[in-house]
C-alpha positions as CSV (number, residue, x, y, z in Angstrom):
1,M,190.9,-87.2,112.2
2,S,191.5,-85.9,115.7
3,Q,195.0,-85.6,117.1
4,L,194.2,-88.2,119.8
5,H,192.9,-90.6,117.2
6,E,196.1,-90.1,115.2
7,L,198.1,-90.7,118.3
8,Y,196.1,-93.9,119.1
9,K,196.7,-95.2,115.5
10,A,200.4,-94.4,115.7
11,T,201.2,-95.8,119.1
12,G,198.8,-98.6,119.8
13,N,196.9,-99.5,123.0
14,D,199.7,-99.7,125.5
15,L,201.6,-96.6,124.7
16,F,198.4,-94.6,124.0
17,S,197.1,-95.6,127.5
18,K,200.3,-94.2,129.1
19,K,200.2,-91.0,127.0
20,I,196.6,-90.3,128.0
21,C,197.7,-90.6,131.7
22,E,200.5,-88.1,131.0
23,I,198.0,-85.7,129.4
24,A,195.4,-86.1,132.2
25,P,197.3,-87.5,135.2
26,Y,194.2,-88.3,137.3
27,F,193.3,-91.1,134.9
28,G,196.5,-92.8,136.0
29,T,194.9,-93.6,139.4
30,I,193.0,-96.4,137.7
31,N,195.8,-97.7,135.4
32,P,193.5,-97.7,132.3
33,Q,194.3,-99.8,129.3
34,F,192.7,-99.0,126.0
35,V,191.4,-102.0,124.1
36,D,189.7,-100.2,121.2
37,L,189.2,-96.6,120.1
38,Q,187.3,-95.3,117.1
39,P,184.8,-92.6,116.3
40,G,181.6,-93.5,118.2
41,Y,183.2,-96.3,120.3
42,S,185.8,-96.9,123.0
43,E,186.7,-99.8,125.2
44,V,188.9,-99.4,128.2
45,T,189.9,-101.8,131.0
46,M,191.1,-101.2,134.5
47,P,192.7,-103.8,136.9
48,N,191.3,-104.7,140.3
49,T,194.1,-103.4,142.5
50,Q,194.2,-102.4,146.2
51,E,194.7,-98.8,145.1
52,V,191.1,-98.6,143.7
53,H,189.4,-100.4,146.6
54,N,186.9,-99.0,149.0
55,H,186.5,-100.1,152.7
56,L,184.7,-103.2,151.6
57,G,187.5,-104.5,149.4
58,T,185.6,-103.9,146.2
59,V,186.3,-101.4,143.4
60,H,185.4,-97.9,144.7
61,A,182.5,-96.1,143.0
62,I,184.6,-93.1,142.1
63,A,187.2,-95.4,140.4
64,M,184.3,-96.7,138.2
65,C,183.3,-93.0,137.5
66,N,186.9,-92.4,136.4
67,L,186.7,-95.4,134.0
68,A,183.4,-94.1,132.6
69,E,184.8,-90.6,132.1
70,I,187.9,-91.7,130.3
71,A,186.0,-94.1,128.0
72,A,183.4,-91.4,127.2
73,G,185.7,-88.5,127.0
74,I,188.4,-89.9,124.7
75,M,185.7,-91.4,122.5
76,T,184.0,-88.0,122.3
77,D,187.3,-86.4,121.3
78,V,187.8,-88.8,118.4
79,S,184.1,-88.5,117.3
80,I,183.6,-84.8,117.0
81,P,184.5,-82.7,113.9
82,E,187.8,-80.9,113.9
83,T,185.8,-77.6,114.1
84,C,184.4,-78.5,117.5
85,R,185.6,-78.8,121.1
86,W,184.0,-80.5,124.1
87,I,183.8,-80.5,127.8
88,P,182.1,-82.8,130.3
89,I,179.2,-81.1,132.1
90,G,177.5,-83.9,133.9
91,M,177.4,-87.5,135.0
92,N,174.6,-89.8,135.9
93,V,175.7,-93.0,137.5
94,R,174.0,-96.1,138.7
95,Y,175.9,-98.7,140.7
96,L,174.3,-102.1,139.9
97,A,176.5,-104.6,141.7
98,K,179.7,-104.9,143.8
99,A,182.7,-104.7,141.5
100,K,185.1,-107.5,142.7
101,T,187.2,-108.0,139.5
102,A,189.0,-106.1,136.8
103,L,186.5,-103.9,134.9
104,R,185.8,-103.1,131.3
105,G,184.2,-99.8,130.3
106,I,182.5,-99.4,126.9
107,A,181.3,-96.0,125.7
108,D,179.1,-96.5,122.7
109,G,178.3,-93.3,120.9
110,R,177.5,-94.7,117.5
111,E,173.9,-93.5,117.7
112,I,174.9,-90.0,118.7
113,D,174.9,-87.2,116.1
114,W,178.4,-85.9,116.5
115,N,178.2,-83.4,113.6
116,T,176.1,-80.8,115.4
117,P,177.0,-78.8,118.5
118,G,175.0,-79.3,121.7
119,D,174.7,-81.5,124.8
120,K,175.3,-85.2,124.2
121,D,174.6,-88.0,126.6
122,V,177.3,-90.6,126.2
123,P,176.3,-94.1,127.5
124,V,178.9,-96.1,129.3
125,S,178.5,-99.7,130.5
126,I,181.0,-101.1,133.0
127,T,181.2,-104.8,133.3
128,D,183.2,-107.3,135.4
129,T,185.2,-110.2,134.1
130,D,182.0,-112.4,134.2
131,G,180.2,-109.9,131.9
132,I,178.0,-108.6,134.7
133,E,177.2,-104.9,134.4
134,V,178.3,-103.4,137.7
135,C,177.8,-99.7,136.7
136,A,175.9,-97.8,134.1
137,A,176.6,-94.2,133.4
138,F,175.7,-91.3,131.1
139,I,178.4,-88.7,130.7
140,T,176.9,-85.5,129.4
141,V,179.3,-83.6,127.2
142,K,178.8,-80.1,125.7
143,V,180.0,-80.0,122.1
144,S,180.6,-76.5,120.7
145,L,182.3,-74.8,117.8
146,K,185.9,-73.8,118.4
147,K,186.3,-70.1,118.7
148,P,188.2,-68.6,115.8
């Protein structure tokens, strides 16, 4: 089990969310809240606050990218074998609707073969509180063997 997954199980959603923002402070800009984390799946929410708004008063596109990256990245970390490491190498994003509410990002990697090194496209769906998908992303991560 990955160290992050052990931390998640030991601390729960609230404290884990805070710890992740200490480890990677930029994620704190969206005030993420983990809802579920397991190998192959993560669910993270973010509130709709003034700090993440654009000039239109809706959630900024890059804030949604941040949500997609934390959902995909942390899920990747708890999914890969202990003998591997990972790094994000790309992001493909489609903005589907104006985001006017709090958001939920779900990274579903249950169909990905995490046991072999290589590039993996992690799908992330971001929905508003009405369940409308406002953003769809693929975060490409490079999984490789750890150096001895």
